[in-house]
C-alpha positions as CSV (number, residue, x, y, z in Angstrom):
1,M,158.2,72.7,7.8
2,G,155.9,70.3,6.1
3,M,152.4,71.2,4.9
4,A,150.7,69.0,7.5
5,A,152.7,70.6,10.3
6,F,152.0,74.1,9.0
7,R,148.2,73.4,9.0
8,K,148.3,72.2,12.6
9,L,150.2,75.3,13.6
10,A,147.9,77.6,11.8
11,S,144.9,75.8,13.3
12,C,146.2,76.2,16.8
13,V,147.0,79.9,16.3
14,L,143.6,80.6,14.7
15,L,141.8,78.8,17.5
16,M,143.7,80.8,20.2
17,V,143.3,84.2,18.5
18,A,139.6,84.1,17.7
19,P,136.5,81.8,17.8
20,G,136.0,79.6,14.7
21,S,133.0,81.6,13.5
22,L,135.0,84.9,13.5
23,M,138.5,83.8,12.9
24,A,138.8,84.3,9.1
25,A,138.8,87.9,8.1
26,D,139.1,87.0,4.4
27,S,136.7,84.7,2.6
28,G,139.5,82.4,1.4
29,S,140.0,80.7,4.8
30,A,137.8,79.0,7.4
31,M,137.8,76.3,10.1
32,L,136.9,72.6,9.4
33,Y,135.5,70.4,12.1
34,A,135.2,66.6,11.6
35,D,132.3,64.6,13.0
36,G,133.6,61.1,12.4
37,A,136.1,60.1,9.7
38,A,137.0,62.9,7.3
39,W,139.9,63.8,5.1
40,L,141.4,67.1,4.0
41,N,143.3,66.8,0.8
42,G,143.7,63.1,1.4
43,S,145.0,63.5,5.0
44,N,142.9,62.5,8.0
45,V,141.4,65.3,10.1
46,P,141.7,64.4,13.8
47,K,139.2,66.9,15.0
48,S,139.6,70.4,13.5
49,S,141.8,72.1,10.9
50,A,142.2,75.4,9.1
51,I,140.9,75.2,5.6
52,F,141.8,77.4,2.6
53,S,140.5,78.0,-0.9
54,G,141.2,75.0,-3.1
55,D,141.1,72.4,-0.3
56,L,139.2,69.2,-0.8
57,V,137.1,67.7,2.0
58,Q,135.9,64.1,1.9
59,T,133.6,62.3,4.3
60,R,132.8,58.7,4.9
61,S,129.2,57.4,4.6
62,D,128.8,57.4,8.4
63,S,130.5,60.8,9.0
64,A,130.1,64.5,8.3
65,A,132.2,67.7,8.5
66,N,131.4,71.3,9.3
67,I,133.0,74.4,7.8
68,H,132.7,77.6,9.8
69,A,133.5,80.9,8.0
70,P,132.5,84.5,8.6
71,G,128.7,84.7,7.9
72,S,128.5,81.1,6.7
73,S,128.2,77.6,8.1
74,V,128.3,74.5,5.9
75,T,127.6,70.9,6.8
76,I,129.2,68.4,4.4
77,L,127.0,65.3,4.4
78,G,128.2,61.7,4.5
79,D,129.9,60.1,1.5
80,S,130.7,63.5,-0.1
81,L,133.6,65.1,-1.8
82,V,133.6,68.9,-1.7
83,E,136.0,71.6,-2.8
84,F,136.1,74.7,-0.6
85,Q,136.6,77.8,-2.8
86,G,136.4,80.6,-0.3
87,S,133.3,82.4,-1.5
88,S,131.8,79.2,-3.0
89,L,131.6,75.4,-2.8
90,K,132.0,72.8,-5.5
91,V,130.3,69.5,-4.9
92,E,132.1,66.7,-6.7
93,H,129.6,64.2,-5.3
94,G,127.4,63.9,-2.2
95,G,125.8,66.9,-0.7
96,V,125.9,70.0,1.5
97,S,123.6,71.9,3.8
98,V,124.4,75.6,3.7
99,S,123.5,78.5,6.0
100,T,124.8,81.8,5.0
101,S,124.3,85.6,4.9
102,K,127.2,86.0,2.5
103,E,125.6,84.6,-0.7
104,L,127.8,81.6,-0.5
105,A,127.3,79.8,-3.8
106,T,127.3,76.1,-4.5
107,T,128.0,74.5,-7.9
108,V,127.5,70.9,-9.1
109,G,128.5,70.2,-12.6
110,G,126.8,72.8,-14.8
111,V,124.4,73.9,-12.1
112,R,125.1,76.9,-9.8
113,V,123.0,77.7,-6.7
114,V,123.3,81.0,-4.9
115,P,121.1,82.9,-2.4
116,A,118.9,85.5,-4.1
117,S,119.9,88.2,-1.5
118,D,122.5,88.7,1.3
119,T,119.9,87.9,4.0
120,W,120.2,84.8,6.1
121,T,119.5,81.8,3.7
122,E,119.5,78.1,4.3
123,F,119.4,75.5,1.6
124,N,120.5,72.0,0.7
125,V,122.2,70.8,-2.5
126,T,122.8,67.1,-3.2
127,D,124.1,65.2,-6.2
128,V,122.6,61.7,-6.7
129,D,123.5,59.7,-9.8
130,G,123.8,62.9,-12.0
131,T,120.6,64.5,-10.6
132,V,121.0,67.7,-8.6
133,R,118.4,68.1,-5.9
134,I,117.9,71.6,-4.4
135,A,115.8,72.6,-1.5
136,A,115.3,76.3,-0.4
137,N,114.7,75.9,3.4
138,K,114.9,79.6,4.2
139,G,115.1,82.5,1.7
140,D,115.0,82.4,-2.0
141,L,117.6,80.9,-4.3
142,K,118.8,81.6,-7.9
143,I,119.6,78.6,-9.9
144,T,121.7,78.9,-13.1
145,D,122.3,76.2,-15.7
146,A,122.5,75.9,-19.5
147,S,118.9,76.9,-19.9
148,G,119.3,80.2,-18.0
149,T,118.5,81.5,-14.5
150,A,115.4,80.7,-12.4
151,T,114.3,81.6,-8.9
152,L,113.4,78.9,-6.4
153,Q,111.3,80.4,-3.6
154,Q,111.5,79.6,0.1
155,G,110.0,76.2,1.0
156,Q,110.2,74.8,-2.6
157,Q,112.3,72.0,-4.0
158,T,113.5,71.3,-7.5
159,T,115.9,69.0,-9.5
160,R,118.3,69.7,-12.3
161,D,120.4,67.5,-14.6
162,E,124.1,67.8,-13.7
163,Q,125.0,67.5,-17.3
164,T,124.6,70.8,-19.2
165,D,122.5,71.0,-22.4
166,Q,125.6,72.3,-24.2
167,T,127.4,69.1,-23.5
168,T,124.4,67.0,-24.6
169,Q,124.2,69.0,-27.8
170,T,127.9,68.4,-28.5
171,D,127.5,64.7,-28.0
172,Q,124.5,64.6,-30.3
173,S,126.4,66.6,-32.9
174,N,129.3,64.2,-32.7
175,Q,127.0,61.2,-33.1
176,A,125.3,62.8,-36.1
177,G,128.8,63.5,-37.6
178,N,129.8,59.9,-37.1
179,K,126.6,58.6,-38.7
180,K,127.2,60.9,-41.7
181,N,130.8,59.7,-42.1
182,N,129.6,56.1,-41.9
183,K,127.0,56.7,-44.6
184,K,129.7,58.3,-46.8
185,Q,132.0,55.3,-46.2
186,A,129.3,52.9,-47.0
187,A,128.4,54.8,-50.2
188,G,132.1,54.9,-51.3
189,A,132.5,51.2,-50.6
190,A,129.5,50.0,-52.6
191,P,131.0,50.5,-56.2
192,A,134.1,48.5,-55.2
193,A,131.9,45.7,-53.9
194,G,129.5,45.8,-56.8
195,G,132.0,45.0,-59.5
196,G,135.6,45.4,-60.6
197,L,137.6,45.7,-63.8
198,L,137.5,42.0,-64.5
199,N,133.7,42.1,-64.4
200,S,133.3,44.8,-67.1
201,P,131.9,43.9,-70.6
202,I,135.1,45.0,-72.3
203,A,137.3,42.8,-70.0
204,V,135.0,39.8,-70.6
205,G,135.2,40.3,-74.4
206,V,139.0,40.6,-74.4
207,G,139.3,37.6,-72.2
208,G,137.0,35.5,-74.4
209,A,138.9,36.5,-77.6
210,A,142.2,35.5,-76.0
211,I,140.9,32.1,-75.0
212,L,139.5,31.5,-78.5
213,G,142.8,32.5,-80.1
214,V,144.8,30.2,-77.9
215,T,142.4,27.3,-78.7
216,V,142.7,27.8,-82.5
217,W,146.5,27.9,-82.3
218,V,146.6,24.6,-80.4
219,L,144.4,22.9,-82.9
220,L,146.5,24.1,-85.8
221,Q,149.6,22.8,-84.1
222,S,147.9,19.4,-83.6
223,S,147.1,19.0,-87.3
224,N,150.8,19.0,-88.3
225,P,152.7,17.0,-85.7
226,V,156.5,17.0,-85.7
227,S,158.0,13.6,-86.4
228,P,161.6,12.4,-86.7
229,A,160.6,10.5,-89.8
230,Q,159.2,13.6,-91.5
231,P,161.2,16.7,-90.6
């Protein structure tokens, strides 16, 4: 049985056994409902499907998708790519709107957003051109990145850089190392460009003496020409 056929069978069984909001006893599975064009691991989702940890959900710009799991409801916004990880979400790009009482976490790059408590919490996380926008609609949030952990209170919004400070520091260190190597190479190349062996005073003197010696020898030979009449 192919994977697509297995998913369809699992979806039918889960829908018959229990409602979508209660069907998954373990946090590694849930139900996905498409509102417009959506894809699950590259395959089109007709209307609904079972979803498991590690699955990728993609939406078109004019569509959305909903994930229903015990204690949590997630809306994947248009033009998004999100990995469902059971107890958390990983946003590759786009955004999600999360309502949860299970402290369902959301990560974008080096930024992690999680409810501050297990009470009902609603929040939005979007990634636009490397900037992570976070809004705490109901309940407080804890935001963790390279600079540490901070609390975002209900009703507040904030932004974070998707790229971590550690990555930035590594890039800066690499650039500094490259500049240092370039300086070393430039310093090493200067003596070779400034003058070689032939330009040294000793070499000039030896060359001049050799030229003078050859000239004298030629003149001496010219003063006593060889002639058939005078061997």
